[in-house]
VEXTOR-246368 format. One record per atom (N, C-alpha, C, O, CB): residue number from 1; residue in one letter; atom name; z, y, x. Coordinates in Angstrom, 2 decimals. Atoms other than C-alpha are relative to their C-alpha. Glycine has a CB too. Layout:
! residues N
   seq   type   atom         w         v         u
   NUM      A     CA         Z         Y         X
...
END
This chain:
! residues 86
   seq   type   atom         w         v         u
     1      M      N      0.17      1.22      0.90
     1      M     CA    108.44     81.53    113.04
     1      M      C     -1.50     -0.52      0.16
     1      M      O     -2.45      0.26      0.28
     1      M     CB      0.33      0.40     -1.62
     2      D      N      1.33      0.68     -0.12
     2      D     CA    105.49     79.10    113.30
     2      D      C     -0.91      0.35     -1.31
     2      D      O     -0.43      0.26     -2.44
     2      D     CB      0.22     -1.66      0.15
     3      N      N      0.94     -0.35      1.00
     3      N     CA    102.47     80.16    111.21
     3      N      C     -0.11     -1.06     -1.17
     3      N      O     -0.25     -0.72     -2.34
     3      N     CB     -1.34      0.19      0.68
     4      G      N      0.02      1.12      0.96
     4      G     CA    102.41     76.78    109.46
     4      G      C      1.15      0.03     -0.98
     4      G      O      0.97     -0.27     -2.16
     4      G     CB      0.03     -1.30      0.73
     5      Y      N     -1.24     -0.08      0.83
     5      Y     CA    105.97     77.26    108.11
     5      Y      C     -0.17      1.23     -0.90
     5      Y      O      0.30      1.20     -2.03
     5      Y     CB      1.34      0.11      0.90
     6      I      N      0.13     -1.22      0.77
     6      I     CA    105.02     80.79    106.90
     6      I      C     -1.00     -0.37     -1.19
     6      I      O     -0.75     -0.04     -2.35
     6      I     CB     -0.55      1.26      0.95
     7      T      N      1.03      0.47      0.98
     7      T     CA    101.98     79.31    105.05
     7      T      C      0.71     -0.88     -1.04
     7      T      O      0.60     -0.66     -2.24
     7      T     CB     -1.19     -0.84      0.74
     8      L      N     -0.73      0.91      0.93
     8      L     CA    104.19     76.49    103.62
     8      L      C      0.87      0.80     -0.92
     8      L      O      0.88      0.50     -2.12
     8      L     CB      0.86     -1.03      0.76
     9      I      N     -0.87     -0.76      0.81
     9      I     CA    106.69     79.07    102.35
     9      I      C     -0.85      0.69     -1.06
     9      I      O     -0.52      0.66     -2.24
     9      I     CB      0.81      0.99      0.84
    10      G      N      0.83     -0.65      0.97
    10      G     CA    103.90     81.05    100.75
    10      G      C     -0.56     -0.92     -1.02
    10      G      O     -0.66     -0.53     -2.19
    10      G     CB     -1.07      0.69      0.65
    11      L      N      0.63      0.95      1.00
    11      L     CA    102.32     77.93     99.09
    11      L      C      1.21     -0.41     -0.94
    11      L      O      0.98     -0.52     -2.15
    11      L     CB     -0.74     -1.37      0.75
    12      L      N     -0.91      0.35      0.98
    12      L     CA    105.70     76.94     97.65
    12      L      C      0.46      1.13     -0.93
    12      L      O      0.78      0.91     -2.10
    12      L     CB      1.10     -0.58      0.63
    13      A      N     -0.38     -1.16      0.88
    13      A     CA    106.56     80.43     96.39
    13      A      C     -1.26      0.10     -1.02
    13      A      O     -0.98      0.30     -2.21
    13      A     CB      0.25      1.48      0.93
    14      A      N      1.06     -0.04      0.84
    14      A     CA    102.99     80.45     94.86
    14      A      C     -0.03     -1.08     -1.09
    14      A      O     -0.46     -0.84     -2.22
    14      A     CB     -1.15     -0.05      0.78
    15      T      N      0.03      1.15      0.90
    15      T     CA    103.41     77.00     93.24
    15      T      C      1.12      0.29     -1.12
    15      T      O      0.94      0.03     -2.31
    15      T     CB      0.28     -1.42      0.85
    16      L      N     -1.07     -0.21      1.03
    16      L     CA    106.73     78.05     91.59
    16      L      C     -0.26      1.17     -0.87
    16      L      O      0.08      1.14     -2.06
    16      L     CB      1.34      0.19      0.65
    17      T      N      0.13     -1.13      0.87
    17      T     CA    105.78     81.35     90.36
    17      T      C     -1.28     -0.21     -0.98
    17      T      O     -1.29      0.24     -2.12
    17      T     CB     -0.13      1.35      0.90
    18      T      N      1.12      0.38      0.84
    18      T     CA    102.39     80.10     89.05
    18      T      C      0.36     -1.00     -1.07
    18      T      O     -0.09     -0.87     -2.21
    18      T     CB     -1.08     -0.54      0.83
    19      A      N     -0.36      0.99      0.86
    19      A     CA    103.99     77.03     87.49
    19      A      C      0.82      0.61     -1.17
    19      A      O      0.79      0.09     -2.28
    19      A     CB      0.74     -1.06      0.76
    20      S      N     -0.85     -0.70      1.06
    20      S     CA    106.32     79.35     85.49
    20      S      C     -0.86      0.38     -1.17
    20      S      O     -0.25      0.59     -2.22
    20      S     CB      0.70      1.29      0.57
    21      F      N      0.74     -0.39      1.18
    21      F     CA    103.42     80.26     83.14
    21      F      C     -0.41     -1.25     -0.77
    21      F      O     -0.76     -1.15     -1.94
    21      F     CB     -1.24      0.86      0.38
    22      I      N      0.44      1.12      0.73
    22      I     CA    102.58     76.74     82.25
    22      I      C      0.84     -0.29     -1.31
    22      I      O      0.25     -0.66     -2.33
    22      I     CB      0.02     -1.16      0.92
    23      P      N     -0.77      0.18      1.37
    23      P     CA    105.47     76.41     79.59
    23      P      C     -0.43      0.90     -1.00
    23      P      O     -0.46      0.53     -2.18
    23      P     CB      1.50      0.21      0.12
    24      Q      N      0.49     -1.01      0.93
    24      Q     CA    104.18     79.61     78.03
    24      Q      C     -1.27     -0.41     -0.66
    24      Q      O     -1.41     -0.38     -1.88
    24      Q     CB     -0.19      1.29      0.69
    25      V      N      1.37      0.51      0.55
    25      V     CA    100.60     78.29     77.68
    25      V      C      0.15     -1.15     -0.85
    25      V      O     -0.49     -1.19     -1.90
    25      V     CB     -0.97     -0.40      1.11
    26      V      N     -0.30      1.21      0.89
    26      V     CA    101.86     74.96     76.28
    26      V      C      0.62      0.39     -1.26
    26      V      O      0.22     -0.08     -2.33
    26      V     CB      0.92     -1.01      0.69
    27      K      N     -0.59     -0.31      1.33
    27      K     CA    104.14     76.58     73.76
    27      K      C     -0.97      0.88     -0.87
    27      K      O     -1.00      0.71     -2.09
    27      K     CB      1.39      0.75      0.19
    28      T      N      0.93     -0.73      0.79
    28      T     CA    101.48     79.12     72.70
    28      T      C     -1.08     -0.90     -0.62
    28      T      O     -1.44     -0.72     -1.78
    28      T     CB     -0.62      1.06      0.84
    29      W      N      0.96      0.88      0.48
    29      W     CA     98.94     76.39     72.35
    29      W      C      0.49     -0.89     -1.07
    29      W      O     -0.24     -1.14     -2.03
    29      W     CB     -0.51     -0.74      1.07
    30      K      N     -0.48      0.86      1.09
    30      K     CA    101.13     74.13     70.29
    30      K      C      0.41      0.74     -1.23
    30      K      O      0.10      0.32     -2.35
    30      K     CB      1.15     -0.80      0.46
    31      L      N     -0.55     -0.77      1.28
    31      L     CA    102.79     76.77     67.96
    31      L      C     -1.21      0.93     -0.47
    31      L      O     -1.12      1.41     -1.60
    31      L     CB      1.44      1.00      0.37
    32      K      N      1.06     -0.91      0.40
    32      K     CA     99.49     78.86     67.80
    32      K      C      0.63      1.31     -0.50
    32      K      O      0.26      1.88     -1.53
    32      K     CB     -0.90     -0.65     -1.11
    33      E      N     -0.75     -1.34      0.34
    33      E     CA    101.80     81.92     67.74
    33      E      C      0.25      0.78      1.23
    33      E      O      0.78      0.33      2.25
    33      E     CB      1.41     -0.25     -0.72
    34      T      N     -0.16     -0.90     -1.20
    34      T     CA    101.75     84.91     69.98
    34      T      C      0.59      1.39     -0.38
    34      T      O      0.52      2.32      0.42
    34      T     CB     -1.39      0.22      0.70
    35      K      N     -0.45     -1.29      0.48
    35      K     CA    103.35     87.72     67.96
    35      K      C      1.10      0.56      1.02
    35      K      O      1.21      1.78      1.17
    35      K     CB      0.57     -0.14     -1.51
    36      D      N     -1.02     -0.45     -0.95
    36      D     CA    106.22     87.93     70.56
    36      D      C     -0.54      0.40      1.38
    36      D      O      0.23      0.86      2.23
    36      D     CB      1.01     -1.07      0.17
    37      L      N      0.57     -0.29     -1.30
    37      L     CA    103.80     88.44     73.47
    37      L      C     -0.69      1.33     -0.19
    37      L      O     -1.41      1.52     -1.18
    37      L     CB     -0.99     -1.15      0.52
    38      S      N      0.60     -1.28     -0.10
    38      S     CA    102.70     91.96     74.29
    38      S      C     -1.42     -0.11      0.50
    38      S      O     -1.66     -0.67      1.57
    38      S     CB      0.81      0.89      0.88
    39      F      N      1.35     -0.01     -0.43
    39      F     CA     98.96     92.41     74.43
    39      F      C     -0.18      0.88      1.28
    39      F      O     -0.88      0.53      2.22
    39      F     CB     -0.87      0.48     -1.14
    40      W      N      0.10     -0.87     -1.14
    40      W     CA     99.32     95.26     76.80
    40      W      C      0.55     -0.50      1.33
    40      W      O      0.03     -0.22      2.40
    40      W     CB      0.64      1.21     -0.32
    41      M      N     -0.64      0.62     -1.18
    41      M     CA    101.60     93.39     79.17
    41      M      C     -0.92     -1.02      0.53
    41      M      O     -1.22     -1.04      1.73
    41      M     CB      1.38     -0.64     -0.33
    42      L      N      1.03      1.00     -0.41
    42      L     CA     99.18     90.52     79.24
    42      L      C     -1.20      0.58      0.68
    42      L      O     -1.64      0.09      1.72
    42      L     CB     -0.47     -0.77     -1.16
    43      L      N      1.32     -0.61     -0.49
    43      L     CA     96.13     92.75     79.80
    43      L      C      0.37      0.60      1.45
    43      L      O     -0.37      0.31      2.39
    43      L     CB     -0.61      1.24     -1.11
    44      L      N     -0.33     -0.68     -1.13
    44      L     CA     97.88     94.80     82.57
    44      L      C      0.37     -0.93      1.07
    44      L      O      0.00     -0.72      2.23
    44      L     CB      1.02      0.93     -0.27
    45      F      N     -0.32      1.10     -0.96
    45      F     CA     99.37     91.65     84.26
    45      F      C     -1.27     -0.65      0.38
    45      F      O     -1.42     -0.86      1.59
    45      F     CB      0.99     -1.05     -0.60
    46      S      N      1.25      0.68     -0.40
    46      S     CA     95.90     89.96     84.23
    46      S      C     -0.89      0.89      0.96
    46      S      O     -1.47      0.39      1.93
    46      S     CB     -0.82     -0.38     -1.29
    47      V      N      0.66     -0.91     -1.00
    47      V     CA     94.27     93.00     85.91
    47      V      C      0.68      0.00      1.42
    47      V      O      0.07     -0.05      2.48
    47      V     CB      0.01      1.46     -0.57
    48      G      N     -0.76      0.00     -1.33
    48      G     CA     97.08     93.06     88.49
    48      G      C     -0.24     -1.32      0.74
    48      G      O     -0.56     -1.35      1.93
    48      G     CB      1.58      0.20     -0.24
    49      I      N      0.28      1.33     -0.72
    49      I     CA     96.73     89.32     89.20
    49      I      C     -1.40     -0.04      0.62
    49      I      O     -1.59     -0.45      1.76
    49      I     CB      0.13     -1.23     -0.99
    50      F      N      1.34     -0.08     -0.67
    50      F     CA     92.99     89.83     89.65
    50      F      C     -0.09      0.73      1.14
    50      F      O     -0.76      0.32      2.09
    50      F     CB     -0.94      0.51     -0.80
    51      L      N      0.04     -0.88     -1.26
    51      L     CA     93.48     92.52     92.08
    51      L      C      0.75     -0.71      1.12
    51      L      O      0.36     -0.51      2.27
    51      L     CB      0.65      1.46     -0.26
    52      W      N     -0.63      0.72     -1.01
    52      W     CA     95.90     90.29     93.97
    52      W      C     -0.90     -1.11      0.51
    52      W      O     -0.90     -1.43      1.70
    52      W     CB      1.29     -0.53     -0.49
    53      L      N      1.01      1.08     -0.36
    53      L     CA     93.24     87.51     93.93
    53      L      C     -0.96      0.63      1.03
    53      L      O     -1.25      0.06      2.08
    53      L     CB     -0.83     -0.56     -1.32
    54      L      N      1.07     -0.68     -0.81
    54      L     CA     90.74     90.01     95.42
    54      L      C      0.58      0.31      1.34
    54      L      O     -0.11      0.17      2.35
    54      L     CB     -0.54      1.32     -0.68
    55      Y      N     -0.66     -0.32     -1.22
    55      Y     CA     93.29     91.10     98.04
    55      Y      C      0.19     -1.28      0.80
    55      Y      O      0.02     -1.21      2.02
    55      Y     CB      1.33      0.70     -0.26
    56      G      N     -0.10      1.28     -0.75
    56      G     CA     93.90     87.45     99.06
    56      G      C     -1.32     -0.47      0.51
    56      G      O     -1.37     -1.04      1.60
    56      G     CB      0.59     -1.07     -0.85
    57      V      N      1.31      0.28     -0.53
    57      V     CA     90.18     86.90     99.38
    57      V      C     -0.29      0.96      1.21
    57      V      O     -0.71      0.50      2.27
    57      V     CB     -1.09      0.16     -1.13
    58      F      N      0.24     -1.02     -1.06
    58      F     CA     89.87     90.10    101.49
    58      F      C      0.72     -0.40      1.34
    58      F      O      0.18     -0.28      2.44
    58      F     CB      0.52      1.41     -0.49
    59      I      N     -0.82      0.20     -1.32
    59      I     CA     92.64     89.05    103.95
    59      I      C     -0.05     -1.51      0.24
    59      I      O      0.63     -1.97      1.15
    59      I     CB      1.64      0.56     -0.10
    60      K      N      0.12      1.46     -0.24
    60      K     CA     91.75     85.31    103.73
    60      K      C      1.30     -0.73      0.01
    60      K      O      1.58     -1.48      0.94
    60      K     CB     -0.67     -0.24      1.28
    61      D      N     -1.38      0.61      0.05
    61      D     CA     95.21     84.16    102.71
    61      D      C     -0.01     -1.07     -1.16
    61      D      O     -0.03     -0.77     -2.36
    61      D     CB      1.17      1.17     -0.27
    62      L      N      0.12      1.19      1.01
    62      L     CA     95.10     80.71    101.01
    62      L      C      1.14      0.13     -1.15
    62      L      O      0.84      0.11     -2.34
    62      L     CB      0.19     -1.49      0.82
    63      P      N     -0.99     -0.03      1.12
    63      P     CA     98.58     81.01     99.23
    63      P      C     -0.26      1.08     -0.98
    63      P      O     -0.09      0.87     -2.18
    63      P     CB      1.40      0.17      0.52
    64      V      N      0.23     -1.22      0.99
    64      V     CA     97.68     84.45     97.71
    64      V      C     -1.17     -0.34     -0.82
    64      V      O     -1.15     -0.07     -2.02
    64      V     CB     -0.28      1.44      0.77
    65      I      N      1.16      0.32      0.78
    65      I     CA     94.27     83.17     96.68
    65      I      C      0.35     -1.03     -1.11
    65      I      O      0.09     -0.83     -2.30
    65      I     CB     -1.11     -0.53      0.92
    66      L      N     -0.22      1.08      0.90
    66      L     CA     95.42     79.97     95.11
    66      L      C      0.97      0.43     -1.16
    66      L      O      0.69      0.29     -2.35
    66      L     CB      0.56     -1.21      0.78
    67      A      N     -0.96     -0.50      1.09
    67      A     CA     98.47     81.41     93.31
    67      A      C     -0.65      0.86     -1.04
    67      A      O     -0.55      0.60     -2.24
    67      A     CB      1.14      0.81      0.62
    68      N      N      0.60     -0.94      0.87
    68      N     CA     96.52     84.29     91.88
    68      N      C     -1.15     -0.53     -0.84
    68      N      O     -1.34     -0.14     -1.99
    68      N     CB     -0.44      1.11      0.78
    69      L      N      1.01      0.53      0.77
    69      L     CA     93.56     82.27     90.91
    69      L      C      0.50     -0.88     -1.14
    69      L      O     -0.02     -0.77     -2.25
    69      L     CB     -0.89     -0.73      0.86
    70      V      N     -0.60      0.78      1.05
    70      V     CA     95.57     79.80     88.91
    70      V      C      0.78      0.80     -0.97
    70      V      O      0.67      0.64     -2.19
    70      V     CB      0.86     -1.02      0.56
    71      T      N     -0.77     -0.94      1.04
    71      T     CA     97.91     82.41     87.46
    71      T      C     -1.02      0.82     -0.88
    71      T      O     -0.78      1.05     -2.07
    71      T     CB      0.99      1.09      0.82
    72      F      N      1.01     -0.78      0.74
    72      F     CA     94.85     84.42     86.41
    72      F      C     -0.58     -0.79     -1.10
    72      F      O     -0.80     -0.25     -2.18
    72      F     CB     -1.10      0.48      0.89
    73      V      N      0.61      0.89      0.96
    73      V     CA     93.36     81.40     84.58
    73      V      C      1.10     -0.21     -1.10
    73      V      O      0.76     -0.22     -2.28
    73      V     CB     -0.48     -1.40      0.70
    74      L      N     -1.05      0.31      1.01
    74      L     CA     96.80     80.71     82.83
    74      L      C      0.17      1.32     -0.91
    74      L      O      0.27      1.23     -2.14
    74      L     CB      1.44     -0.42      0.77
    75      V      N     -0.21     -1.21      0.79
    75      V     CA     97.21     84.33     81.75
    75      V      C     -1.22      0.30     -0.89
    75      V      O     -1.06      0.87     -1.97
    75      V     CB      0.29      1.19      0.92
    76      M      N      1.11     -0.25      0.83
    76      M     CA     93.65     84.50     80.48
    76      M      C     -0.03     -0.91     -1.26
    76      M      O     -0.45     -0.53     -2.35
    76      M     CB     -1.25     -0.16      0.80
    77      I      N     -0.31      0.96      1.18
    77      I     CA     94.42     81.39     78.29
    77      I      C      0.86      0.61     -0.94
    77      I      O      0.51      0.72     -2.12
    77      I     CB      0.65     -1.30      0.43
    78      I      N     -0.89     -0.62      0.92
    78      I     CA     97.34     83.06     76.88
    78      I      C     -0.55      1.25     -0.64
    78      I      O     -0.32      1.44     -1.84
    78      I     CB      1.24      0.31      0.66
    79      L      N      0.67     -1.22      0.58
    79      L     CA     95.40     86.41     76.35
    79      L      C     -1.01     -0.49     -0.99
    79      L      O     -1.12      0.11     -2.06
    79      L     CB     -0.71      0.91      1.12
    80      F      N      1.02      0.48      0.97
    80      F     CA     92.62     84.39     74.64
    80      F      C      0.76     -0.43     -1.24
    80      F      O      0.29     -0.15     -2.34
    80      F     CB     -0.90     -1.22      0.58
    81      F      N     -0.72      0.37      1.18
    81      F     CA     95.30     82.90     72.33
    81      F      C      0.56      1.13     -0.79
    81      F      O      0.62      1.12     -2.02
    81      F     CB      1.07     -0.88      0.35
    82      K      N     -0.41     -1.29      0.60
    82      K     CA     96.68     86.31     71.70
    82      K      C     -1.01      0.56     -0.87
    82      K      O     -0.71      0.91     -2.02
    82      K     CB      0.32      1.01      1.03
    83      L      N      1.07     -0.56      0.72
    83      L     CA     93.43     87.53     70.55
    83      L      C     -0.39     -0.94     -1.16
    83      L      O     -0.63     -0.45     -2.26
    83      L     CB     -1.17      0.28      0.93
    84      K      N      0.41      0.82      0.98
    84      K     CA     92.55     84.41     68.60
    84      K      C      1.04     -0.14     -1.22
    84      K      O      0.66     -0.23     -2.39
    84      K     CB     -0.28     -1.28      0.63
    85      Y      N     -0.95      0.24      1.05
    85      Y     CA     95.87     84.02     66.70
    85      Y      C      0.71      1.27     -0.50
    85      Y      O      1.88      1.23     -0.90
    85      Y     CB      1.01     -0.99      0.48
    86      R      N     -0.54     -1.26      0.48
    86      R     CA     96.39     87.71     65.76
    86      R      C      0.34     -0.18     -1.50
    86      R      O      0.82      0.76     -2.14
    86      R     CB     -1.02      1.19      0.25
END
């Protein structure tokens, strides 16, 4: 398969999985409520996403870098709200 198509598939997958966090960020922001979100899940997930981001940087893979950079920011926003609205 052409490398351009593989990158396109990666970018599409990255866009969809990253965008899945946007509704949670918006809901958390609007309701100012995080009791149903696990602090430890958010913390572990954010560390995992950060490691994926580093991995993407090391292998110079744009879809991996972009997806994990944006996802990391979104998860950090949710984690911030989790700590703020305890």
